[in-house]
N, C-alpha and C positions, 0 to 999 in steps of 0.2 A: 277380823284379824288384819293387822297392817303387815303387808308382805313387801320386803325389799329385795329386788334382784340386783346383784352387784357384780359388775365386770363380766368378762367372758366373751363368747362368740355369739353367732346368730341364734343358737338354740336358747341362750339366756334371754335374748330379745323376744323370741317367740313365746317362751315361758311367761314372760311378763305380760305380753299381749293376751295370751290365753287366760292368764289369771284374772286380768281386768274384765275380759269377756264373761268370766264365770261369776263376776260380782265381787271379787276380792278387792279390798282397798290396796292398790299396788302402786309402787313407784320404782324407779330404776336409777342407778348411778353407774357410770362406766359403759353405758350403752348409747351414748349420745349420737354416734354416727351410724346407728342401725338402719336409719331410714324410716323407722316407725315413730308415730307420734305417742311416745311413752311419757307419762308424767315423770318429771325429773325430781329425784329425791333431794331436798335440801337438808341442812343439818338437823332441823327440827324433826323431819320425817325419820331420818336415820335413828335419832334418839328415841323415837316413839315406836319404832317397828317392833312387832312381836316376833318376827322371824326374818332372817336374812339368808337368802340362797346366794352363795358366793362362789365364783370360780376359784379354783385352788391357786392361791397366790404363791405357793412354794414350788409349784411345778412349772409355771410360766409367768412372765412379767404381768403384773396387774396394772390396769384393768383389762388389758388385751387390745385387740385391733379396733374395737368400736368405741373406745373411751376418748373423751376430750375434756380437759380441765376437771379431772376427777381426783378426789382425795386418794391417797395410798390405802392399801388394804388394812394396814395397821391402824390408820386413823378411823376407818369405817368400823372395824372391830372394837376399837377403843370407845366409840360413841354409843355402842349398843347398850340398851338399858339392862338393868339387872333382871334376869329371868328370860330375856330374849334368847331364842334358839338360833344357832348358826348351823346351816346345812351346806354340805359340799358334795359334789359328785365323787371326789376322791380326796385323800389328804396325803398323797405321796410327798415325802420330803418335809413333812411338818416337824418343826422343832419341838423339843420337850416342853417348852413353855408356851406352846400354842394353846389358844383357848379351847374349852370343851366344844365338841361339834358332833353333829350327826353326819356320818359318812355313808353315802349311798352305796358304796362298794360292799357294805354288809348286807344289802338287800339282793338276794339271789335272783329274784324276778327282774329287778332293774338291770343287773349285770348281764343276764341272759338276753334280755330285750336289746340292750345296748350292743351286745356282741352280734346280734342279728342285723342291726342297722350298719354296724361296721363291715360285716361281710358283704352286705349288699352294696355298700359304697366302694369296697375294694373291687368287686367284680365290675361295677360301673366304670371305675377308673381304668381298669384293664381293657374294657371294651372300647373306651375312648382312645387309648394309647396304642393298641395293637392294630396293625394293618390288615389282619385277618380276622375271620369270625371266631368266636369262642369254640364253636363246634369243630373247627379245624386246628385246634391248639392242643399241644401236649403240655400239661400244666403240672407243676410241683407245688404242693402246699406243705410248708414246713411247720410242724406243730399240729396237734390235734386236740387242742383245748376248745373252749367255747367258740372262739373266732375261727380257728382252723376247721372245726367240724362244719360250721355253717358255710364257710367259704367253699370247702370241698363239695358240699352237697349242691350249692348253687351252680358251680362249674359243671358238675356231673349232669345236673338237670338241663343245662344248656348244650350238652353234647360233647364237652371236652373230654379228652383222655387224661384222667387225673391220677397222679401218684401222691401219696401222703408219706412224708418222712417224719418219724417220731421216735422217741427213745423207748417208750414202754411197749412191750409186746401186746398188752391188752388194747392199747390205742391202735396199733397196726391191725389187729384183728377186727376192731370196730370199723376201721376205715375200709377194710376189704368187704365187710358185710354191707357197707353203704355203697359199694360199687367202685371203689378206688383200688389201685395197685398199692402195695406197701413196700416201703424202703426203710430199713433201720437207719437212724440218723447218722450213725458212724460208717455207713456204707454208701454215702452220697458221692464220695470221691470216685472219679472216673465215669460217673453217670450224668453229671451236671450238663454236659454239652447237648444232651438230647432234648432238653425242655425249652420250650419257647416262652413260657410264662412261669415265673418263680415268685411265690408269695410267702414271705417269712412272717410268722405270727407270734413266736414266743419272745418275751422280753429278756433275751439272752443271746450272746454271740454264737449263732449257729453256722454262720458262714465266715470263717476267718479268711485272711487274705489268700492263703493257699487255695482254698476252694473258690473264692471269687475269680481267681485267675483261670479256672476251668470253664466258666460260663461263656456261652456263645454271645458275642457282642450284639447279635441280632435279637437276642432274647430281651424280654421285659422283666426286670427285677424290681419287686416292690417290697417295702417293709411297712407293715401295718402295726408293728409292736410298739409298746411303750418303752421308755429307757430301761436298760442300756441299749436297746435295739438289737436287730439280728445281724447287722453287718455295718462296716464303716462305709458310709455314703461317699465320703471323700475318696477312699481307696477305690471303691467301685467305679467312680467317675474317672479317676486317674487311669484305670485300666480300659477306659473307653466303653464301659457298659451303660446301657440304658437303664439307669437306676433311679428310683424315686422313693422318698419317705412319705408315706401317706398318713400323716398324723390327723387325729381328731376327725375322722371321716363322718360320723353322724352329724357333727356341727356344720360341716361343709356340704355334705351330699344331701342330707334331708333335714335341715334345721327345724322345720315345723314339727315333724315327727319326733325328732330328738328333744325339742323343747317341750312337747306334750309329755314325753316320757319323763323328762327331768322334773316337770311340775308335779305330775302324778306321784312320782317316787318321793319327792320332797314333802308333799302333803301327807303321804302315808307315813313317812318317818316322823313328822311332827306329831301325828296322831299317836304313834307308838311311844315316841318320846324316849327312846333308848339311845343314850349318848355314847360316843366313842371318845374317851378321854386320853387315849394313848397316842 
């Protein structure tokens, strides 16, 4: 099988490197500045590739931070031969006329493993930014989905005093069973000044401007959600808050592990061959 890795961050570069080490005929485009000695795909390889693993060009500019003199995503997709499969980690923002693709977000194992890497990266980022130990920190995790659950558990394991804010009563009960305190999402007002670390995980505005104004300027406020994000970063900074938007943590925090996960999930999807054409 001829496998093309197209665009993206260091996890795509690691995926290409690992694929070559496994004996797959692999080349890359849009990863020229990765620092790896990856075979560069010319037009001939792109046209002959049996599968293309591509960074989502509708979520972020393609090819991404590692590209140099790379054709646009539309050109790469347009050169794919008939019957070649297109694989993407996600297809958020895809237009109606986008080509058929295998979306890894449909793979629950991939999503769960990626959430675990994201949570680990979030806690690592907090440890680097906070002047105090995690065990001395009162932390609020907003949201108790895949990422929220894993983030809360890691913080609890490190000795933090953790509160989980969520909408659903069932989520709050699960958080309490895991060792966290529970706070209904609509009852955060008035309590926000007590937390030193606040991590927002849902892809929805959970901290409007009125709530941002209550946060202690000494606190660390992190957003690990996907768009539309949990709060306005610009407004938070205007209020003097220590706020950060930690996007794409697996690709930055642990690109080798994230690349292995991406490659394994892509090969699994190609083997199953179930396309998401919507």
